[in-house]
C-alpha positions as CSV (number, residue, x, y, z in Angstrom):
1,X,-226.6,18.1,-18.1
2,X,-225.2,16.2,-14.5
3,X,-221.3,16.7,-13.6
4,X,-219.7,13.1,-14.8
5,X,-218.6,11.0,-12.0
6,X,-215.2,9.0,-11.4
7,X,-213.4,6.4,-13.7
8,X,-213.6,3.2,-11.4
9,X,-210.2,2.7,-9.5
10,X,-210.8,-0.2,-7.4
11,X,-210.5,-3.7,-8.9
12,X,-213.5,-3.8,-11.2
13,X,-212.5,-3.1,-14.2
14,X,-214.2,-0.7,-16.3
15,X,-215.6,-3.2,-19.3
16,X,-216.8,-5.1,-15.8
17,X,-218.7,-1.8,-14.9
18,X,-220.0,-1.2,-18.3
19,X,-220.9,-4.4,-18.9
20,X,-222.3,-6.1,-15.7
21,X,-223.5,-2.5,-13.4
22,X,-226.8,-0.9,-13.2
23,X,-227.4,2.0,-16.2
24,X,-229.6,4.9,-14.9
25,X,-230.5,7.9,-17.3
26,X,-229.1,11.4,-16.4
27,X,-229.3,13.3,-19.1
28,X,-229.3,13.0,-23.4
29,X,-226.7,14.7,-25.6
30,X,-229.4,16.6,-27.8
31,X,-226.6,17.8,-30.4
32,X,-226.2,14.4,-30.9
33,X,-228.1,13.2,-34.5
34,X,-229.1,9.9,-33.0
35,X,-229.9,9.2,-29.8
36,X,-227.1,9.6,-27.1
37,X,-228.0,9.0,-23.4
38,X,-225.8,10.2,-20.5
39,X,-225.5,7.6,-17.8
40,X,-224.5,6.5,-14.5
41,X,-223.7,3.0,-14.2
42,X,-223.0,1.2,-10.8
43,X,-221.5,-2.4,-9.6
44,X,-219.5,-4.2,-6.8
45,X,-219.6,-0.5,-5.2
46,X,-217.7,1.5,-8.4
47,X,-219.5,3.9,-10.3
48,X,-218.7,5.9,-13.5
49,X,-220.4,8.3,-16.0
50,X,-221.1,6.7,-19.6
51,X,-222.5,7.1,-22.9
52,X,-225.5,4.9,-23.8
53,X,-226.6,4.9,-27.6
54,X,-229.1,2.1,-27.8
55,X,-229.8,0.7,-31.2
56,X,-233.5,1.7,-31.4
57,X,-232.4,5.4,-31.6
58,X,-229.8,5.0,-34.6
59,X,-231.4,6.3,-38.1
60,X,-230.6,4.4,-40.8
61,X,-227.8,4.9,-43.3
62,X,-228.1,4.6,-46.7
63,X,-224.5,3.5,-47.5
64,X,-224.0,1.0,-44.5
65,X,-227.1,-1.1,-45.1
66,X,-225.6,-3.7,-42.8
67,X,-225.6,-4.1,-39.0
68,X,-225.3,-1.4,-36.6
69,X,-223.6,1.7,-35.3
70,X,-223.4,0.4,-31.6
71,X,-221.6,-2.8,-33.3
72,X,-219.4,-0.8,-35.2
73,X,-218.6,1.4,-32.3
74,X,-217.5,-1.9,-29.8
75,X,-215.4,-3.5,-33.3
76,X,-213.8,0.0,-33.1
77,X,-212.4,-0.6,-28.9
78,X,-211.8,-4.1,-30.3
79,X,-209.8,-2.7,-33.3
80,X,-208.3,-0.3,-30.7
81,X,-207.3,-2.2,-28.4
82,X,-205.7,-5.1,-30.6
83,X,-203.1,-2.1,-31.5
84,X,-202.3,-1.7,-28.3
85,X,-202.8,2.1,-28.1
86,X,-205.5,2.2,-26.1
87,X,-207.3,5.3,-28.3
88,X,-211.0,4.2,-27.9
89,X,-212.6,4.7,-24.6
90,X,-213.7,1.0,-23.2
91,X,-216.7,0.7,-25.0
92,X,-219.4,-3.1,-24.7
93,X,-223.2,-4.1,-26.1
94,X,-225.4,-5.0,-23.9
95,X,-229.4,-4.4,-23.0
96,X,-230.3,-1.2,-20.8
97,X,-233.2,0.9,-20.2
98,X,-234.7,1.3,-23.8
99,X,-232.8,-2.2,-25.4
100,X,-229.3,-3.0,-26.9
101,X,-226.9,-0.6,-27.3
102,X,-223.7,0.2,-26.7
103,X,-222.6,1.5,-23.8
104,X,-218.8,3.7,-23.4
105,X,-216.9,4.7,-20.4
106,X,-217.2,8.9,-20.6
107,X,-214.4,10.9,-20.7
108,X,-214.3,14.4,-19.8
109,X,-211.9,16.3,-22.3
110,X,-209.2,18.2,-19.9
111,X,-210.0,22.4,-20.7
112,X,-206.9,23.2,-19.4
113,X,-205.1,20.9,-21.9
114,X,-206.6,21.3,-24.9
115,X,-205.9,24.6,-24.4
116,X,-201.9,24.4,-23.5
117,X,-201.5,22.3,-26.0
118,X,-204.4,22.2,-29.2
119,X,-204.3,19.3,-31.7
120,X,-206.1,21.5,-34.4
121,X,-205.9,25.4,-36.0
122,X,-206.4,27.7,-38.4
123,X,-203.7,29.8,-39.6
124,X,-203.2,32.7,-42.1
125,X,-199.5,31.1,-43.2
126,X,-199.2,29.5,-46.4
127,X,-197.2,26.6,-45.4
128,X,-197.9,25.1,-41.3
129,X,-195.1,25.8,-38.9
130,X,-192.6,23.5,-36.7
131,X,-194.6,21.1,-35.0
132,X,-197.5,21.0,-37.6
133,X,-199.1,19.2,-40.5
134,X,-200.9,20.8,-42.9
135,X,-204.5,19.5,-44.0
136,X,-205.7,22.0,-46.3
137,X,-207.6,25.4,-47.3
138,X,-210.7,26.3,-45.2
139,X,-212.6,29.2,-46.1
140,X,-213.5,31.4,-43.1
141,X,-215.8,33.5,-44.3
142,X,-215.7,37.2,-46.3
143,X,-213.8,35.0,-49.1
144,X,-211.1,34.2,-46.7
145,X,-209.4,31.1,-46.3
146,X,-206.4,30.0,-44.1
147,X,-204.7,26.6,-43.3
148,X,-206.3,23.8,-41.3
149,X,-203.5,22.2,-39.3
150,X,-203.2,20.0,-36.9
151,X,-200.3,19.1,-34.3
152,X,-197.4,16.5,-35.6
153,X,-198.4,14.3,-32.3
154,X,-197.9,10.8,-31.8
155,X,-201.0,10.3,-30.7
156,X,-202.9,11.9,-33.7
157,X,-200.7,10.0,-35.8
158,X,-201.2,6.5,-34.1
159,X,-205.0,7.7,-34.1
160,X,-204.8,8.3,-37.9
161,X,-203.2,4.5,-38.5
162,X,-206.3,3.4,-36.2
163,X,-208.7,5.6,-38.5
164,X,-207.3,3.9,-41.8
165,X,-207.6,0.4,-40.4
166,X,-211.3,0.9,-39.3
167,X,-212.7,3.3,-42.5
168,X,-213.7,6.1,-40.8
169,X,-216.0,8.3,-42.4
170,X,-216.6,10.5,-39.6
171,X,-212.9,11.8,-37.9
172,X,-213.9,15.4,-36.6
173,X,-212.5,17.7,-34.2
174,X,-214.6,17.3,-32.0
175,X,-214.5,13.9,-31.6
176,X,-210.5,13.9,-30.0
177,X,-210.5,14.3,-25.7
178,X,-206.8,15.0,-24.7
179,X,-206.7,14.3,-20.7
180,X,-205.0,16.1,-18.4
181,X,-202.4,13.1,-17.7
182,X,-201.7,13.3,-21.2
183,X,-203.9,10.5,-23.0
184,X,-206.1,11.1,-26.1
185,X,-209.3,9.4,-27.0
186,X,-210.9,9.3,-29.7
187,X,-215.3,8.6,-30.1
188,X,-218.0,8.7,-32.5
189,X,-217.0,5.2,-34.4
190,X,-220.7,4.6,-35.9
191,X,-219.3,4.9,-39.2
192,X,-217.2,2.7,-39.9
193,X,-215.7,-0.4,-41.4
194,X,-217.6,0.0,-45.1
195,X,-216.3,-2.2,-47.6
196,X,-215.9,0.2,-49.4
197,X,-213.3,3.6,-49.0
198,X,-215.0,6.6,-47.1
199,X,-212.0,7.5,-44.9
200,X,-212.9,10.9,-44.4
201,X,-210.7,12.8,-42.0
202,X,-209.2,15.9,-40.2
203,X,-205.6,14.1,-40.2
204,X,-204.5,14.3,-43.4
205,X,-201.2,15.8,-42.3
206,X,-198.9,12.4,-42.9
207,X,-200.3,11.3,-46.3
208,X,-197.9,9.6,-48.4
209,X,-195.3,9.4,-46.2
210,X,-193.9,6.5,-44.3
211,X,-195.4,4.8,-41.3
212,X,-193.4,4.8,-38.1
213,X,-191.9,1.5,-37.2
214,X,-193.9,1.2,-33.8
215,X,-197.4,1.2,-36.1
216,X,-195.8,-1.1,-38.3
217,X,-195.1,-3.2,-35.5
218,X,-199.0,-2.9,-34.3
219,X,-199.9,-3.7,-37.9
220,X,-198.1,-6.8,-37.7
221,X,-199.4,-8.1,-34.6
222,X,-202.7,-6.7,-35.3
223,X,-203.1,-8.7,-39.1
224,X,-202.1,-12.3,-36.6
225,X,-204.7,-11.0,-34.4
226,X,-206.9,-11.0,-37.6
227,X,-206.2,-14.4,-38.5
228,X,-209.6,-16.7,-39.0
229,X,-210.0,-18.3,-35.6
230,X,-208.2,-16.1,-33.5
231,X,-210.3,-14.3,-30.5
232,X,-210.5,-10.7,-32.5
233,X,-211.6,-12.3,-35.5
234,X,-214.1,-14.3,-33.9
235,X,-215.2,-10.9,-31.9
236,X,-215.7,-9.1,-35.3
237,X,-217.0,-11.6,-36.6
238,X,-219.6,-11.4,-34.4
239,X,-220.5,-7.4,-34.6
240,X,-219.5,-7.0,-38.5
241,X,-220.1,-8.2,-41.8
242,X,-218.1,-11.2,-43.0
243,X,-217.1,-9.1,-45.7
244,X,-216.4,-6.0,-43.8
245,X,-214.2,-8.5,-41.8
246,X,-212.4,-9.1,-45.0
247,X,-212.1,-5.9,-45.9
248,X,-210.3,-5.1,-42.3
249,X,-208.0,-7.8,-43.0
250,X,-206.6,-6.2,-47.0
251,X,-206.8,-2.4,-45.2
252,X,-204.0,-4.2,-42.8
253,X,-202.4,-5.8,-45.8
254,X,-202.4,-2.8,-47.8
255,X,-201.0,-0.6,-45.1
256,X,-197.8,-3.2,-44.2
257,X,-197.5,-3.7,-48.2
258,X,-197.3,-0.3,-48.7
259,X,-195.5,1.4,-45.9
260,X,-197.0,4.4,-46.0
261,X,-200.2,6.4,-44.5
262,X,-203.1,6.6,-46.6
263,X,-203.6,9.8,-49.2
264,X,-207.4,10.7,-50.0
265,X,-208.7,8.5,-52.6
266,X,-210.8,11.2,-54.8
267,X,-213.6,9.0,-54.7
268,X,-215.4,10.4,-51.7
269,X,-215.1,13.9,-49.7
270,X,-212.0,13.6,-47.6
271,X,-212.8,16.1,-44.7
272,X,-215.9,15.9,-42.8
273,X,-218.8,18.2,-42.7
274,X,-218.9,19.9,-40.4
275,X,-215.2,19.6,-39.1
276,X,-216.0,19.9,-35.7
């Protein structure tokens, strides 16, 4: 695959670039289960790399009969922005070389940061060490198990809250992209916003523990933004079904009422497969 191009730094914003720029397909991410095209996008003298996922390349999902993966990816970005945490790369819905689809700014994970500050690990101990949260036991071959842990990291904790709000059914380790500047981005939000509880994630380490004050403040602001007639509510109504939008409101109300991170329901596998 060609090397990624730089993120724009001029007067053109990433959203302007993604929305109005000329898309040029440069490769395909072949390990993806749906069509994922690596592109360059150029507009008004700015240029960057991006991912283009055409709706025509989506495979139908029996438990997500309404809407499209692309629309849910954009809705996840809109909710992330409303929370104020910038966890999802800039994402838009637009026409492209193969029809309408999702276009998202390409984020190149920093290998050095991932190695120096790993977010996930398997340990032989029965309890997580300092700075880690336990997820559960994982089979590692030959009848052996190890404890799967994730970092006790404020960025991951924010992501756990976002995933609870959007009802993410597939939060894998490979969807976490730490950058050299200390930011953390999360990608692949096509199986989200189901009206039924589908939360499946590797970030269960805070399950049942109190939400931090900053999360409660962000959720209160999100609840206000989801009120009928507000810009976010109007935008989500363009991307999701009325029942799905109301389910988002209900999940936010539930998190504020309980004041704690959700725990696995037991009605749905709680860990994605494969986990990475």
